[in-house]
C-alpha positions in Angstrom: -2.3 62.9 -24.9 -5.4 63.9 -22.9 -6.9 60.5 -23.5 -3.8 58.7 -22.2 -3.4 61.0 -19.2 -7.1 60.8 -18.1 -8.3 57.4 -19.2 -5.3 55.1 -19.6 -2.7 56.2 -17.0 -2.1 54.3 -13.8 -0.6 56.5 -11.1 2.5 54.6 -9.9 5.6 56.0 -8.2 7.6 55.9 -11.5 5.2 58.5 -12.9 5.3 60.9 -9.8 7.6 63.4 -11.5 5.4 63.6 -14.6 2.4 64.0 -12.3 4.1 66.9 -10.5 4.7 68.6 -13.9 1.1 68.1 -14.8 0.0 69.7 -11.4 2.4 72.6 -12.0 0.9 73.1 -15.5 -2.6 73.0 -14.1 -1.7 75.6 -11.5 -0.1 77.9 -14.2 -3.2 77.5 -16.4 -5.5 78.3 -13.4 -3.4 81.4 -12.5 -3.4 82.6 -16.1 -7.2 82.3 -16.4 -7.6 83.9 -13.0 -5.5 86.8 -14.1 -7.6 87.3 -17.2 -10.8 87.3 -15.1 -9.2 89.8 -12.6 -8.5 92.1 -15.5 -12.0 91.8 -16.7 -13.3 92.6 -13.3 -11.1 95.6 -13.0 -12.3 96.8 -16.4 -15.9 96.5 -15.2 -16.8 93.7 -17.6 -17.4 91.1 -15.0 -19.1 91.1 -11.7 -16.9 92.4 -8.9 -17.9 89.7 -6.3 -16.5 86.9 -8.5 -13.6 85.0 -6.9 -11.2 84.8 -9.8 -9.5 81.6 -8.6 -12.8 79.8 -8.2 -14.0 81.0 -11.6 -10.7 79.9 -13.2 -11.1 76.4 -11.7 -14.7 76.3 -13.0 -13.6 77.2 -16.5 -10.8 74.6 -16.5 -13.1 72.0 -15.0 -15.7 72.7 -17.7 -13.1 72.4 -20.4 -11.6 69.2 -19.0 -15.0 67.7 -18.4 -16.2 68.4 -21.9 -12.9 67.0 -23.3 -13.3 63.9 -21.1 -16.8 63.2 -22.2 -15.9 63.7 -25.8 -12.9 61.2 -25.4 -15.3 58.6 -24.0 -17.8 59.0 -26.8 -16.7 61.2 -29.6 -19.7 60.5 -31.8 -22.2 61.8 -29.1 -20.7 65.3 -28.9 -20.1 68.0 -31.6 -17.0 69.2 -29.8 -16.6 72.6 -31.4 -20.2 73.6 -31.1 -20.5 72.3 -27.5 -17.3 74.1 -26.5 -18.4 77.4 -28.0 -21.8 77.3 -26.4 -20.4 76.2 -23.1 -17.9 79.1 -23.1 -20.7 81.5 -24.0 -22.9 80.2 -21.1 -20.0 80.4 -18.7 -19.1 84.0 -19.6 -22.7 85.1 -19.4 -22.7 83.9 -15.8 -19.7 86.1 -15.0 -20.6 89.2 -17.0 -22.2 92.2 -15.4 -25.8 92.8 -16.4 
């Protein structure tokens, strides 16, 4: 599905409703991730100066970017290992030291 949406879908008026649903889903995902980050900040686990919405967009962008790169060339990326390491690196950047 991701491959079809990102690499093989032409955006035409007939698909506008589906695109709006995708946008709403992205916003819901962003808000959910931002909420998790806000809870981690409140618990003292992440740096207080972090903008939760920006961090959520960065997390989603990272996940979508890795997925897109893998879809373009699946043999060049060990998806599970890269995803795990990327998440660890991302969280280290948010965590209080």
